[in-house]
Structures are given as C-alpha cells and as structure tokens.
N, C-alpha and C positions, 0 to 999 in steps of 0.2 A: 461205656464203662472203660477201666483201665487198660492200656496195652500191655501184653507180655511178650518181651523181646528176648531171644537167646543171643548173648554177647558174641559176636565174631569178629572184634577188632575194628568193626566199621558202623553197624547198626547203632551202637550205643553212643559213638561219637557224633553221628548223625544228629541224634538226640539233642545234644549241646548246642549244635547250630540252630535247632528250632527254637531252643530257650532263648538264645541270644535274640533271635527276632522279635522276641515281645517288645523290647525296648526300643525298637526302631520304626514303631508304626505311628506314633501319636505327635511327635514332636513337629511335624510340617504344619498342621491344623493348630496346634496349641500355642506355639510361640508367638505368632502375632497377636492372638487374644491378650496373653499374659503381657507382652511388650506394652501393648496399649494401657492395660491396668496399671502397670509400673510408671509408666511416664505421667498418667493422669494422677496418681497418688503423690509422685514427687512434685508436682506443679501446685496441686491444689488441696493436697494434705487432707485434713479430717474431714472436709465436704466430699471429697472423692470416696473416702471409706465408708461415709453414711450413705451414699448413693448406692454403692455397690452391695452393702448389706440389705438395703432394702431391695435390691434387684435380685439378689442371689438366696437370701435366707428369708425373705418374706416379710421381716419386720424388724426394725432397728431398735435397740434399746434407748430408753431415755437418755442414760449417760454411758459413755463408752467404757469408762473405767468404774470397775466395782469397788466400792468402799470396804473397809475392814467390817464395819457393822452389818453391811450387807452379806458379806461372806458368812459372818457368824450366823446370821438368821437363816441362810440358805442351807448351811451345813446342818442346822438343827432339824432338817427335814430327813436327813440321811439315816439309814438303818443302823443303830448303833453297832450291830455285829459286823456290818460292812467297815465302820470306822475302826473296829478294832484289828479287822483283817489287814486293812491299810497300814495300821501302826506296825503289825508284826511283819508285813512285807517290807516296809521301809527300814526298818531295823536291819533285816537280812542285807538288803541292798546296801545301806550305810557301812555295815561291817565288811562286806567283799571290797568296797571301794575305798575304803581308808588304806587298805594294804596297798594301794596304788600310788600313794603319795611320795612324792620325790621332794628331797631336800635340795636347797641352794648348796653350793660348795665352793670352796677356796683352797688353793694350794699354793705354797712357796717353794722357791729353789734357792739353792746355794748362793747364786750370784744375785739374791735380792728380788728376783722377779716375782711377782704375785700374779696369778690368773684364777679364774673361777666363772661359775655360773649362777646367775640369779634367776629363780624361778618364783612366779607370782601368778595369782588368778587374774583373768580378765576383768575389766572394769564393769561392762554391763552385757548381759546375754539375753538373748530372746528366745522364748519356747514356743512352738506352736503346737498346739494340741486339737485335733478334731472333736467337734462337739456336737454332731448332729446324730444322725443314725448310727454313725460308726464314732462313738465316744469312748476313748481309750484313758481312764484315769491311771492306768499303770504306765502309760508313757510319761505322764506327768513326774512320777517317782524316779523313772530310769534316766530322765534328761535333767531335773532340778538338783537330786542328792548329789550326783558326782560335781554338780557345778558348785554347789555350797561346799562341799569337801576340798575343792580345789581353792577355794577362798574368793570365788567372784563375788565383787561389792554388791550388784544389784541383778536380780533375776527377774525379767519382765515376761509375762504369759500372755498370748492372745488366743482366744478359743471362741469360735462363732457361736451365736445365740441358738437357742432352740426356736423352733417355729412361733412360739409365742413371745419371743423377744427376750426371754430370760435365760441365765446361765444353767448348765448342767450342773446340779448340786454335788453329784459324786466327783465330778472334776475338781470343782471347788474346793472339796474336802481333801482330795489328794494334795492339792496346791499349796493349801495351808499347811498340812502336816509336813510337805516337803520343804518349807521354807521360801515359796516364791514371794517376792516383795509387792509386785503390782501386776494385776490382772486386768486385761481389756478384753470386751466383747466385741470380737470381730475376727473374721475367717478369711480363708481364700488367699489368692495372690496379692490382694489389696493389704492383708494384715502383713504378709511378708515385706512388701513394699514399705508400709508404714514403719516397721522395726528398722529395715535397712536405713532409710533416709531421715526417719523422724518426721513428726507432724506437730501441730500446735498442743495436742494432747500425749502423744506416745513418743518417748524418748528413743533416739537413735542407739542402736546397740552395736557391739563389736562382732558378735557371731549369733547366727541363727541355727537352732536345731530343733529336731521333732518331725514327726511323720505327717502326711498328707497325701491329698489326691494329685492327680498328674499336673494340675494347675499350680498347686503350691510348690511340688517338686522342680516344675519349670520355672517359676519364680525364684526358687533358691539357686538354681543353676545360672540364671541370668544375672543374678545379683551378686554371685560369688566374685569377689575382688572388692567391690564396695563394703561387704562385710565376708567374713568367714562363715562357711557352712560345716555342717557335720558331714554329710555325704548326699550322694545321689541315690535314693533307694528305689529300687524297682519292686516287682511283685514278690510276694513272700515264697520261701523255698524250704522244703524239708528232703533231706536224702537219709534213708535208713540203710545200714549195712546190717544183715542178718544171717545167722548160721541156722542149721537145723534145729537147735535149742530153743529158738524164739518162740513166742506165742502169736499166732497169726491174728487172734482178736485184737492183741494190743498193737500189732503193727497196722492193721486196718484203720483203728482208731487214730492213731498217730498220723498216719498220711492224710486223714481227712480233716485233722485240727488245723492243718495248714491250707487244705484245699477250700476250707470255708471261708478263707479270707477274701477270695478274688477269684472271678474265672481266668484270670491270667495266672494265678498261683500254680507252683509246681511242687508235686509230690512223687518221689521216686524211691523204689525199693530195689536193693541189690541183694542177691542172695545166691549161694551156691548149691541150693536145694529146691528142685523143682517143685517138689511135693508142697513145700512150704509157699511157694508162689502161688500153686494152685489154690490152697486153702485160704490165702490172705484175698485174693479175688472173691472166693464165696463171702468172706467176712466184710468185704466192702459192700457187697450187694445186699447183704442182710441188714448191716448196720445203717447205711446212708437212708435207708427209708424211715428211720426214727427221728433223723435230724431236721432241724427247722431249716437250715440252709442248703438243702439238698440240691436243689437246683444248681447253685453256684458249685458246689463240690462236684457234681455229675459233669459239667462244664469244664472245670478245671482238671479233673481226672481224664476226661475223653480228650483233651486237646494237649495238656502238658503233663500228664501222669504217665509212669511206666513202671512196670516190674521187670527188671533186667537179670536173667539167670547168668550167673558168671561160671567160668569154669572152676574157680577156687577163689579164696578169699583174697589172695594177693592180688588178682585181677579186680577185684571189687575196690581195694584200696587205692589202685592207680587210677581208676575211673574217679573215684571220689575226690582225689587231689586234682585230677583234670578238671571236674566239675566246678570245685571250690564252693560248695552250697553255703547258705546263710545258717541253716541248721542241720546239724549232722547227728543222727542217733546211732549207737552201736549197740545192737541188741544180739550179744554173742555170749557163748559160754563164760569166755574169760575177756571181758571187754577192754581191761586196764592194759592189756597187752599192745592194744593199738593205738594207744594215746601218742607215743612216739613216732608212729608211722603216719598219722593223719596230720599233713602240714599246711593244708588248705581248707579252712572252715571258720564260720563266724564264731560259732559256739558248738561245743560237742557234748552230747549227753550220753553218758555211759552206763549200759545196763537196762534190763527189763523195767525198773522202776524210776527211770529218770526221763520221763516223757517230757516232750518239747513245751507244752504249757507250764510246767513247773517253771521253767526259766523264761517265760512270757510275763509271769507274775510274782513270783514269790522267793525263788532260791537265793537270789543276790547277784549274779553276774548279770550285766547288762543285755537288754533285749534289743538295742538299736544296733544292727548288725550289716554288715556289707553283703550286698546281693549281687546277682547276675555276674558271678565269677570274680568279683573284685575282692573276695577273701583272700585271693592270692597276693595282692599288696595293701590292702586296707585292714584295719583292726576295728573290733568294736568300740562305741563309745566309752570313754572312761575318763578318769580324773585328767589325764593328758590332753583330753579334749579342750579342756577350760583354763588351761594355762599357757603362759608365753615364757619364754626363756631368753636370757640376754648373757653373752659372755664378756667378760671384763679382763683387761691386761694393763699391769703396771710395771714397766722396765726402769732400771736404774739407769744412769748414763754410763756406768760401766757396762751393764748387761747389754744396752744398744750398741755401745762401741764393738762389742766382741760379735755382734751380729750383722753390723752395718754392712760389711762387705758383700754377705750373701743377699741381703735385701736389695742392695743396688744392682746386683748381678741378674736377680730376677726381674727386676723393672726394667733395666736395660734390655734384656731377652725379649719382653714384651712390648718394646718401644714406648714406655710410659715415663717419658723423661722427668715430668713433674712428681711422679713417685720416687724416682731416684733422688731428685734434688732435695725432697723433703728429708731425707737421710743425711745427705752431702752437706747441707747448711748447718747442721750441727756438728760436723766434724770436718773442719776444713783442714786440718792437720794430717788427715787420712789420704793417702794417695791411692784414690779407687781405680781399680784396674778396668 
C-alpha cells in the first residue's frame, strides 16, 4: 500500500526523481519497432495499415473509413441517456474554450507603417482515440471541440476497431456530436503514420493530437517535424494538497481515481496533518477492495504513490511547484487563497467538491494536460493548439528611409552583406556608415 513520508527536504525530492524514471524505461525497446511500422506505412500505405490491423487488433474492418450512414446506424445503439450526457459535456467544453479565441489584429503608426498578426485555424488535424478496452469518448470531445472553435477546416479521427472489427459506438457518437469530419477504423503507431504521411485513403494532416499507448506516443514523438503534435504524454498524475479540514474519504477516492489508469500512474497527498495522513491510508485500504481495477491501483500506489507529511502548507506549495503535476487538487479550508501561489500544474481543482474526474469528463477545461513535470513550461490543450499565426509588415518609402541606417548597421554587425545590400540598393543617395 501507499508509503507515508515525513518531509525533510530530501526524501520528498528523491520521490520526484523516482517519478522521472518512469519515462526512461521503454524507449530503447519500443523505438525500433515503431520506426519499422512508420517506414512500412510510408512506403506501402493502406496495405501496411491493413496488415497491422489484422496483426494487432485481430480483425480488419471491411472498409477503413466509416460512412455517415454507418455512423448514424451505430449511434442508434447507444443509450439515449449517454447521448444526452455527451451533449451536456460538449456544451460545457465549448463554453470554456470559446473564451480562448484570439483575434487577428492590425496597427498603424504615424509614419504610415502598418503591422499586424493574422490568426487562423490549421487546415487539417488528426485525432487519435483509443478504442479497445481503454475507449475514451471524453477524449474525442476534448480534442475535437477546441479544434472546431479554432477554425480547423477538416478533422480526421483514427480509432482502432473492437475485436469484432466494428467501431466503438460510444466513440462514434462523441465524434459526431463534436463535429469530426472523417473517421477511420485503424489504431496504433500505424494510424499515426497514416495521418502523418497520408495513404491512398487517409489524408495527410498538419497536426496529430490525442492519447495512446507507448507505441502511439513514440510514433508521435518520432514524427514530430513531419507533423506537429500536441505533446508527449506520460503516465497520469494527481497531487493533492490538504489541510486538517479535508475529508480522508474524499482524498482516498481521488487518489485512486488516477491510480486506476495505469500501474505507472502517480498519486500523491501532501498534508501538514499527520492524523489526516493516517486516516487516508485506512480509507485507501477500505475503498480499494470495492473497486474493479484494484490490482492496478495497488500496484500504482505501491510503486509511485506517497503521502508526504509537510511541516506546513508553505512547504507543501513549494513541493507542488517543483513536482509540476498534471492534476492538482487543493482540499483546504480556503482553497482560493492558493490560486496565485500554485504556478506549475496542468489543471487545478479547488475545494472538496471539485474532484479530478469532474475535469476529465464534464466541467469544461481541457483534460489533455502536460505530465512528467512538463507543466513547468507546457500548457493544456486549447484553441491555441489548433491555430497558426503570421505577422505582416507594410512600410512606406519614407518609413524605410528613416530606419535604413539602423537595419544596415545590424546586418553589417552580423556580417550579412546581402541583407545590408537589400536596403542600400533602395537608397543610393544615403551615405551608409
């Protein structure tokens, strides 16, 4: 079960190094396999994808692309209550992300200079959605809705078939409600390669987003530069900061909500109350027995879980900022007072009634978040992830004449005489220094 540590300025930071080690173990074995898959798909297109689908998924679908009629027929199999839940979640996600939209802008100066920035959506984006035992329709919403709001012209989705060769109906329902344009039944690194290079049936995309296993993540990493990607996601993480006012029953439940994702997932509680720590351990032992994924939870908590008893809440905040977790819950008497102190976190959940699963599915903020400490410099998926920006400049002759000497001086300093010449040929009457 989970380890309890008394913070001493060293033990807790040793734990950060342990968590970093999770991302260093698999690349050596996985990269050659994924590289071969990518090269095969690049060379042989649809045939390679078909062969890998049979090999890894058991059965290939009759057609790679799902038609609109087929989507409608599959969706009819879904529980109407589930469809209504998806609609409500989509509305919340849309409302949140609409506030992120930026506008193109233009400014003029007195000397006639015009400058500005043009912002527009990417032409085509690919979304990868796991579709086997780990099927996450919520990820469809979180990836597709911001893309639509950003103005992406076409959204392509790849998701692996189930063992019977058919699509997961819940994923298709989410895709239709989120505005996905084309859906292909293919998974794994081969689907990432198909979207990156294009095949006879799959169009080449500009960016690939979405979660996946180590093979999918490695394919995205290797293909970065051929296409853009959202991020390299590691195992799921939750860090909870709690004072004596917190409810240990809630804390245990929330820690396990992330531990059940993966044996490599990390769940950590920081508190200044040793009694709360002890009560939470008891709740973990009690609640885990009732949960279907208890084997995964126990493994995660044994290896990458911890309850760290801090000297005070200031020490807890310092540690949280150093760890930079994917999910950060603040279960304290006055949670809002911590908002300005917590600088490094993917998403922050404030108060005893803002549990992390609320953000996974329904509240509105994106659940595609930086992991493995990268929240120090990465941000959650957003509308900005699906746009590109270009600046523009328009100078008059008079404005360029006024700045010509400065531009030439910079060019000469850098030894770029052709740059300087580009200015000089326009103003042969100027005696450049």
